[in-house]
C-alpha positions as CSV (number, residue, x, y, z in Angstrom):
1,X,-74.3,9.3,-4.8
2,X,-76.2,8.1,-7.9
3,X,-76.1,10.2,-11.1
4,X,-79.6,10.8,-12.6
5,X,-79.7,11.3,-16.4
6,X,-82.0,13.6,-18.3
7,X,-85.3,11.9,-18.7
8,X,-88.8,12.2,-20.2
9,X,-91.2,10.4,-22.5
10,X,-90.2,9.4,-26.0
11,X,-92.3,12.2,-27.5
12,X,-90.5,14.7,-25.2
13,X,-87.2,13.4,-26.5
14,X,-88.1,14.0,-30.1
15,X,-88.8,17.7,-29.4
16,X,-85.2,18.4,-28.4
17,X,-81.8,18.0,-30.0
18,X,-79.3,16.9,-27.3
19,X,-75.7,18.1,-27.4
20,X,-72.9,15.8,-28.2
21,X,-72.5,13.2,-25.6
22,X,-75.7,14.2,-23.6
23,X,-77.6,11.0,-22.5
24,X,-81.4,10.9,-22.5
25,X,-83.5,8.2,-20.9
26,X,-87.1,7.7,-22.0
27,X,-89.4,6.7,-19.2
28,X,-92.1,5.1,-21.3
29,X,-90.0,3.0,-23.7
30,X,-87.1,2.4,-21.3
31,X,-84.4,3.2,-23.8
32,X,-81.2,5.2,-23.6
33,X,-80.3,7.8,-26.2
34,X,-77.1,9.8,-26.8
35,X,-77.0,13.2,-28.4
36,X,-74.7,13.9,-31.4
37,X,-75.4,17.6,-31.6
38,X,-77.6,17.3,-34.7
39,X,-80.1,14.4,-34.5
40,X,-83.4,15.4,-32.9
41,X,-84.0,13.2,-29.8
42,X,-80.5,11.8,-30.1
43,X,-79.6,8.3,-31.3
44,X,-80.2,5.0,-29.6
45,X,-77.3,3.5,-27.7
46,X,-77.8,0.2,-29.5
47,X,-77.3,1.8,-32.8
48,X,-73.9,3.3,-32.0
49,X,-70.7,1.6,-33.2
50,X,-67.4,1.6,-31.4
51,X,-66.2,4.7,-33.1
52,X,-69.3,6.7,-32.2
53,X,-69.1,5.5,-28.6
54,X,-65.4,6.6,-28.5
55,X,-66.4,10.0,-29.9
56,X,-69.2,10.4,-27.3
57,X,-66.9,9.4,-24.4
58,X,-64.3,11.8,-25.6
59,X,-66.9,14.6,-25.9
60,X,-66.5,17.7,-23.7
61,X,-69.7,17.0,-21.9
62,X,-68.8,13.5,-20.8
63,X,-65.3,14.7,-19.8
64,X,-66.8,17.4,-17.7
65,X,-69.0,15.1,-15.7
66,X,-66.4,12.5,-15.0
67,X,-63.4,14.8,-14.4
68,X,-61.5,14.0,-11.2
69,X,-61.8,17.6,-9.7
70,X,-65.6,18.2,-9.5
71,X,-69.0,17.5,-10.8
72,X,-71.6,20.3,-11.5
73,X,-75.2,19.5,-12.0
74,X,-78.1,21.8,-13.2
75,X,-76.0,24.9,-13.6
76,X,-72.6,26.3,-14.2
77,X,-71.4,26.1,-10.6
78,X,-71.0,29.8,-10.4
79,X,-74.4,31.4,-10.7
80,X,-76.3,28.2,-9.9
81,X,-76.1,24.5,-9.8
82,X,-74.9,21.7,-7.5
83,X,-71.1,21.1,-7.5
84,X,-69.7,17.9,-6.1
85,X,-66.0,17.7,-5.3
86,X,-63.8,15.6,-3.1
87,X,-65.2,16.1,0.5
88,X,-67.5,18.9,-0.5
89,X,-71.0,19.6,-2.0
90,X,-71.8,23.1,-2.9
91,X,-75.4,24.2,-3.7
92,X,-75.7,27.6,-5.4
93,X,-79.0,29.1,-6.5
94,X,-79.9,31.3,-9.4
95,X,-83.6,31.3,-8.5
96,X,-83.6,34.1,-5.9
97,X,-84.4,31.6,-3.1
98,X,-81.9,30.4,-0.5
99,X,-80.3,27.1,-1.2
100,X,-82.0,24.1,0.5
101,X,-82.1,20.4,0.8
102,X,-85.3,18.3,1.3
103,X,-85.2,15.2,3.5
104,X,-88.3,13.0,3.0
105,X,-89.8,10.5,5.4
106,X,-89.7,6.7,4.8
107,X,-93.5,6.3,4.1
108,X,-94.3,7.2,0.5
109,X,-92.3,10.4,0.9
110,X,-95.3,11.9,2.6
111,X,-93.4,14.4,4.7
112,X,-90.1,16.3,4.4
113,X,-87.8,18.5,6.5
114,X,-86.1,21.3,4.6
115,X,-82.7,22.3,5.6
116,X,-82.2,25.9,4.4
117,X,-79.5,28.5,4.4
118,X,-80.2,31.8,6.2
119,X,-81.3,34.8,4.1
120,X,-78.6,37.2,2.8
121,X,-79.6,39.9,5.4
122,X,-79.0,37.5,8.3
123,X,-75.4,36.7,7.4
124,X,-72.3,37.9,9.1
125,X,-69.3,36.1,7.6
126,X,-69.4,32.5,6.6
127,X,-70.1,30.4,9.7
128,X,-69.4,26.7,10.2
129,X,-71.8,24.4,11.9
130,X,-70.3,21.2,13.4
131,X,-72.6,18.2,13.9
132,X,-72.4,16.2,17.2
133,X,-70.4,13.0,17.2
134,X,-73.1,10.9,18.8
135,X,-76.6,9.8,17.9
136,X,-79.5,12.0,19.0
137,X,-81.9,14.7,18.0
138,X,-80.9,18.3,17.4
139,X,-82.6,20.9,19.6
140,X,-84.4,23.9,18.2
141,X,-83.7,27.5,19.4
142,X,-87.3,27.4,20.8
143,X,-86.2,24.6,23.1
144,X,-83.8,26.9,24.9
145,X,-85.2,28.3,28.2
146,X,-84.2,31.9,29.0
147,X,-85.8,32.3,32.4
148,X,-85.7,30.2,35.6
149,X,-85.8,26.5,35.1
150,X,-88.1,24.2,37.0
151,X,-87.3,20.6,37.5
152,X,-89.2,19.4,34.3
153,X,-87.4,21.9,32.1
154,X,-84.1,21.1,33.6
155,X,-84.5,17.4,32.9
156,X,-85.7,18.2,29.3
157,X,-82.6,20.4,28.7
158,X,-80.2,17.7,30.2
159,X,-81.8,15.1,28.0
160,X,-81.6,17.2,24.8
161,X,-79.6,15.9,21.9
162,X,-77.2,18.8,22.1
163,X,-76.2,18.1,25.7
164,X,-76.1,14.4,25.1
165,X,-74.0,14.8,22.0
166,X,-71.5,17.2,23.8
167,X,-70.9,14.6,26.5
168,X,-68.0,12.3,26.2
169,X,-68.4,8.5,26.3
170,X,-67.0,8.4,29.8
171,X,-69.6,10.8,31.1
172,X,-67.1,13.4,32.3
173,X,-68.8,16.0,30.1
174,X,-67.5,18.5,27.6
175,X,-70.4,21.0,27.7
176,X,-69.7,24.7,27.8
177,X,-70.0,26.5,31.2
178,X,-73.4,25.9,32.9
179,X,-72.8,29.4,34.5
180,X,-70.2,32.1,33.8
181,X,-70.5,34.7,36.6
182,X,-72.6,34.7,39.8
183,X,-72.7,38.2,41.3
184,X,-73.7,39.1,44.9
185,X,-74.0,42.7,45.9
186,X,-71.2,43.7,48.2
187,X,-69.3,40.4,47.6
188,X,-66.7,39.2,45.1
189,X,-68.0,37.5,41.9
190,X,-68.0,33.7,41.5
191,X,-66.7,33.0,38.0
192,X,-66.6,29.6,36.2
193,X,-63.0,28.6,35.6
194,X,-63.7,25.8,33.1
195,X,-66.5,23.9,31.4
196,X,-66.5,21.3,34.2
197,X,-66.2,23.8,37.1
198,X,-68.4,23.0,40.1
199,X,-70.5,25.6,42.1
200,X,-70.6,24.6,45.8
201,X,-73.3,25.9,48.1
202,X,-72.2,26.2,51.8
203,X,-74.6,26.4,54.7
204,X,-74.0,29.3,57.0
205,X,-74.8,29.6,60.7
206,X,-78.3,28.2,61.6
207,X,-78.8,27.0,58.0
208,X,-79.1,23.6,56.4
209,X,-79.0,22.7,52.7
210,X,-80.4,19.4,51.5
211,X,-80.6,18.0,48.0
212,X,-82.9,15.5,46.3
213,X,-81.5,13.8,43.2
214,X,-84.9,12.2,42.5
215,X,-86.8,15.5,42.3
216,X,-83.8,17.6,41.3
217,X,-84.4,20.1,44.1
218,X,-82.2,22.0,46.6
219,X,-83.9,23.0,49.9
220,X,-82.6,25.8,52.2
221,X,-83.9,25.7,55.8
222,X,-83.1,27.4,59.1
223,X,-81.8,25.4,62.0
224,X,-80.4,25.8,65.5
225,X,-83.4,26.5,67.6
226,X,-85.6,27.7,64.8
227,X,-83.9,31.1,64.3
228,X,-81.5,32.7,62.0
229,X,-79.0,35.5,62.6
230,X,-77.5,38.4,60.6
231,X,-74.1,39.8,61.1
232,X,-74.8,42.6,58.8
233,X,-77.6,45.1,58.1
234,X,-80.7,43.6,56.5
235,X,-81.9,46.2,53.9
236,X,-85.0,45.5,51.7
237,X,-87.9,47.2,50.2
238,X,-90.0,44.0,50.3
239,X,-91.9,42.4,53.1
240,X,-89.9,40.1,55.4
241,X,-91.5,37.4,57.5
242,X,-89.8,36.1,60.7
243,X,-91.0,33.5,63.2
244,X,-89.3,35.5,65.9
245,X,-86.8,38.3,66.3
246,X,-84.3,38.7,69.2
247,X,-82.5,42.0,69.2
248,X,-80.8,44.5,71.5
249,X,-82.3,47.5,69.8
250,X,-85.0,47.7,67.1
251,X,-84.3,51.0,65.3
252,X,-86.0,52.5,62.2
253,X,-84.3,55.1,60.0
254,X,-87.4,55.8,57.8
255,X,-88.7,59.3,57.6
256,X,-92.3,58.1,57.6
257,X,-94.3,56.4,60.4
258,X,-93.1,52.8,61.0
259,X,-96.0,50.4,61.6
260,X,-96.0,47.1,63.5
261,X,-99.0,45.2,62.3
262,X,-100.5,41.9,63.4
263,X,-103.5,39.8,62.4
264,X,-104.2,39.1,66.0
265,X,-102.6,40.7,69.1
266,X,-99.3,42.6,69.6
267,X,-97.8,41.6,73.0
268,X,-95.1,43.8,74.7
269,X,-93.7,41.4,77.3
270,X,-90.7,43.0,79.2
271,X,-89.1,41.6,82.3
272,X,-89.3,45.2,83.7
273,X,-91.4,48.0,82.3
274,X,-92.7,49.3,79.0
275,X,-91.2,52.8,78.7
276,X,-92.3,55.4,76.2
277,X,-89.5,58.0,75.8
278,X,-89.4,61.4,74.2
279,X,-92.9,61.3,72.7
280,X,-96.4,60.8,74.2
281,X,-98.5,57.6,74.2
282,X,-101.6,57.7,72.1
283,X,-104.6,55.5,72.5
284,X,-106.6,54.3,69.5
285,X,-109.5,56.8,68.6
286,X,-112.8,54.9,68.2
287,X,-116.4,56.1,68.2
288,X,-119.2,54.3,70.1
289,X,-120.0,51.9,67.1
290,X,-116.3,51.0,66.5
291,X,-115.8,50.5,70.3
292,X,-118.8,48.2,70.7
293,X,-117.7,46.1,67.7
294,X,-114.5,45.2,69.6
295,X,-114.0,41.8,71.3
296,X,-112.8,43.6,74.4
297,X,-111.1,42.2,77.5
298,X,-110.6,43.7,80.9
299,X,-107.8,46.2,81.0
300,X,-108.2,47.5,77.5
301,X,-108.2,51.3,77.0
302,X,-109.4,53.6,74.1
303,X,-110.2,57.2,73.4
304,X,-113.9,57.5,72.6
305,X,-114.4,60.2,70.0
306,X,-118.2,60.1,70.4
307,X,-118.0,61.4,74.0
308,X,-114.4,62.7,74.0
309,X,-113.5,60.5,77.0
310,X,-110.7,58.1,77.9
311,X,-112.5,54.7,78.5
312,X,-111.4,51.4,79.9
313,X,-113.0,47.9,79.8
314,X,-113.5,47.1,83.5
315,X,-115.4,44.1,84.9
316,X,-116.8,43.3,81.4
317,X,-118.1,46.8,80.7
318,X,-116.7,50.1,79.3
319,X,-116.2,52.8,82.0
320,X,-115.1,56.4,81.6
321,X,-111.7,57.3,83.1
322,X,-111.6,60.9,82.1
323,X,-114.1,63.2,80.4
324,X,-111.7,66.0,79.6
325,X,-114.4,68.5,80.8
326,X,-114.2,68.1,84.6
327,X,-117.4,66.2,85.0
328,X,-118.5,64.5,88.2
329,X,-116.4,61.5,89.3
330,X,-113.6,62.3,86.7
331,X,-111.2,64.2,88.9
332,X,-109.9,64.7,92.5
333,X,-109.9,68.2,93.8
334,X,-107.0,69.1,96.2
335,X,-107.9,71.9,98.7
336,X,-106.3,73.7,101.6
337,X,-108.8,73.4,104.4
338,X,-111.7,73.9,102.0
339,X,-110.0,76.5,99.8
340,X,-108.8,75.7,96.3
341,X,-105.0,75.8,96.0
342,X,-103.5,78.8,94.3
343,X,-101.8,76.6,91.7
344,X,-102.4,73.2,90.3
345,X,-100.9,70.4,92.3
346,X,-99.1,67.3,90.9
347,X,-97.3,66.2,94.1
348,X,-98.7,65.6,97.6
349,X,-96.3,66.0,100.5
350,X,-97.0,64.5,103.9
351,X,-95.3,66.5,106.6
352,X,-94.9,65.4,110.2
353,X,-92.7,63.4,112.6
354,X,-92.8,59.7,111.9
355,X,-95.0,59.8,108.7
356,X,-94.2,56.7,106.6
357,X,-95.4,55.3,103.3
358,X,-95.6,51.6,102.5
359,X,-96.8,49.3,99.8
360,X,-95.0,48.0,96.6
361,X,-98.0,47.6,94.4
362,X,-100.6,50.0,93.1
363,X,-101.9,50.7,96.6
364,X,-99.8,52.9,98.9
365,X,-100.5,53.4,102.6
366,X,-99.5,56.6,104.4
367,X,-99.2,56.1,108.1
368,X,-99.4,59.1,110.5
369,X,-98.4,58.1,114.1
370,X,-100.8,58.8,117.0
371,X,-100.3,59.5,120.7
372,X,-101.0,62.5,123.0
373,X,-98.1,64.5,124.3
374,X,-98.0,66.5,127.6
375,X,-99.0,69.8,126.0
376,X,-102.2,68.2,124.6
377,X,-103.0,66.7,128.0
378,X,-102.6,70.1,129.6
379,X,-104.9,71.6,126.9
380,X,-107.5,68.9,127.5
381,X,-107.4,69.3,131.3
382,X,-107.9,73.0,130.9
383,X,-110.9,72.6,128.5
384,X,-114.3,73.8,129.6
385,X,-115.6,70.2,129.6
386,X,-113.1,69.1,132.2
387,X,-113.6,72.2,134.2
388,X,-117.3,71.5,134.3
389,X,-116.8,67.9,135.4
390,X,-114.6,68.8,138.3
391,X,-116.2,68.9,141.8
392,X,-116.5,72.1,143.8
393,X,-113.7,70.9,146.0
394,X,-111.5,70.1,143.1
395,X,-109.4,66.9,142.6
396,X,-111.5,64.1,141.1
397,X,-112.6,64.2,137.4
398,X,-115.7,62.0,138.1
399,X,-116.1,59.3,135.5
400,X,-113.5,60.9,133.1
401,X,-110.0,59.8,133.9
402,X,-106.6,60.5,132.2
403,X,-103.8,58.0,132.5
404,X,-100.6,58.8,130.7
405,X,-101.7,59.8,127.2
406,X,-105.1,57.9,127.3
407,X,-108.4,59.7,128.0
408,X,-111.1,57.2,129.2
409,X,-114.6,57.5,130.6
410,X,-116.9,55.0,132.4
411,X,-120.0,56.8,130.9
412,X,-121.5,55.6,127.7
413,X,-121.4,59.2,126.3
414,X,-118.8,61.9,126.7
415,X,-119.9,65.4,125.7
416,X,-117.4,68.1,124.9
417,X,-118.8,71.5,124.4
418,X,-115.6,73.0,123.2
419,X,-113.2,72.0,120.4
420,X,-111.4,68.7,120.8
421,X,-107.9,68.9,119.3
422,X,-106.1,65.6,118.7
423,X,-102.6,65.5,117.1
424,X,-102.3,61.8,117.5
425,X,-104.8,59.0,116.7
426,X,-108.4,58.7,117.8
427,X,-109.1,54.9,118.2
428,X,-111.8,52.7,119.6
429,X,-111.5,49.4,121.4
430,X,-115.2,48.8,121.5
431,X,-116.2,45.5,120.2
432,X,-119.2,47.0,118.2
433,X,-119.2,49.6,115.5
434,X,-118.3,53.1,116.8
435,X,-120.6,55.7,115.4
436,X,-119.9,59.5,114.8
437,X,-123.3,61.2,114.7
438,X,-124.4,64.8,114.1
439,X,-127.8,66.6,114.0
440,X,-126.7,68.3,110.8
441,X,-123.5,67.6,108.9
442,X,-120.5,65.7,110.0
443,X,-117.3,67.3,108.5
444,X,-113.9,65.7,108.2
445,X,-111.6,68.6,107.5
446,X,-108.0,67.6,107.1
447,X,-105.3,70.1,106.2
448,X,-103.8,67.5,103.8
449,X,-106.3,64.7,103.2
450,X,-108.7,62.3,104.8
451,X,-107.5,58.7,104.5
452,X,-109.4,55.4,105.0
453,X,-106.9,52.7,105.8
454,X,-107.2,48.9,105.8
455,X,-110.9,48.8,105.1
456,X,-113.1,50.1,102.2
457,X,-115.3,53.2,102.4
458,X,-119.0,52.3,102.4
459,X,-121.4,54.8,101.1
460,X,-125.0,54.9,102.5
461,X,-127.5,53.0,100.4
462,X,-130.5,55.0,99.1
463,X,-133.4,54.1,96.9
464,X,-134.4,56.5,94.1
465,X,-137.1,57.9,96.4
466,X,-134.8,58.3,99.4
467,X,-132.1,59.9,97.3
468,X,-134.6,62.4,95.8
469,X,-135.7,63.4,99.3
470,X,-132.2,64.5,100.2
471,X,-131.1,68.2,100.3
472,X,-128.1,67.4,98.1
473,X,-125.1,69.6,97.3
474,X,-122.5,69.2,94.6
475,X,-119.9,66.6,95.6
476,X,-122.4,64.4,97.6
477,X,-122.0,60.6,96.8
478,X,-124.3,57.7,97.5
479,X,-124.9,54.1,96.4
480,X,-128.3,53.9,94.6
481,X,-129.8,50.5,95.6
482,X,-132.6,50.9,93.0
483,X,-130.1,51.0,90.0
484,X,-127.1,49.4,91.8
485,X,-124.9,52.4,90.7
486,X,-122.5,54.7,92.5
487,X,-123.9,58.2,92.0
488,X,-122.6,61.7,92.6
489,X,-124.4,65.1,92.8
490,X,-122.8,67.2,90.1
491,X,-123.9,70.5,88.7
492,X,-127.4,70.3,90.3
493,X,-128.3,66.7,89.4
494,X,-127.5,63.1,90.3
495,X,-125.2,61.3,87.7
496,X,-123.8,57.7,87.5
497,X,-120.1,57.4,88.3
498,X,-119.7,54.1,86.3
């Protein structure tokens, strides 16, 4: 390191008296002067004889700066100054500022980097800083990323001078641990055993792990039919998205109301039945406006809060299934020969020999066998009609004949003035349409029920005018050909049934 002497202009030199042996160089006259302790500005080197030079060299000042142990510049080396010794430079400050070194750039010393010691309050002991043994650029503390690293930051960190400098020439690496401890709840910790320890990611069941060295990415993906599996409980307070779930039981332990939500439809598709156990099944409550805003499909059901009725979408229109108030067309009344049952009925029992029920779908057929037994034949023969048809001599029944359990007549009309009791089946073999007529009302009065089998029941068609001309009673039903509606007479007026 070069030694820089005390310097200044010649006029500056003359204003001081240098100590014995102190050299002074004048920057304007380019001369060297040595102090003798008494001459202002010192004496020129050219005017010194050999004895004077020997005296100067032997002076305490010269001895102090060329001593083998150390060299102290601009201070006493204790409270300030720069001390140079073998293998060590010490910079002490008496100015109240921390010691520092300025490094200037190569172009006209236009820029500098100051290397400074920390402030006194920041010290804890006397630390050592070891420089890297390879070329590179030191990284600042601001270059250290404390959060998650994306690929760009990872590359920047790997390329930093510190990491490069810590690597050995062979590339095996001497960096400190990239991780220390990886903890997983409920599992043992994974701890780095050495600076070069390797963390290995293992794909579990129905999982694949792929790496891309070019983009520095690791990709986790499900495999094996597009589904994953859990052999433990999955507990989370966050939302979890699945493409599909296969489970024996889906159980919730929450104390609130679990909700299954969908942006489109929720489909329950069992191989058997959808069963609601313990609790009831509640339809969505919608008013008229909310109902009409739906994109409905046949088979959908709601509870309409505007009219307090259960409604279903049937044949592209909303129809009422239950009014909750017993209105016309909303319920079926079960009676015992015209009298209301003493208690509400939920089960209908069909009693009789040979009564059978058939049908596996929504339609069930109850079959009651026909036939006339001997007691009925005797009762028929003893009836007033048969007695009237007998001849005075007895024997022939005229055009009414009985064969086994069949009653037949060659007349077009059979008139029975008394009751006709049939415990079997009344059937017609006529090719046309048999008609039951009455001058007033025709009553079908069954103890259990009246059943129409195999064919639909057709109501008579009336126009508005014809309907209004009827002497209607509550319970009457017609088909209104003016409005194309099924109608019933309820509470003194005609109402639509759909």
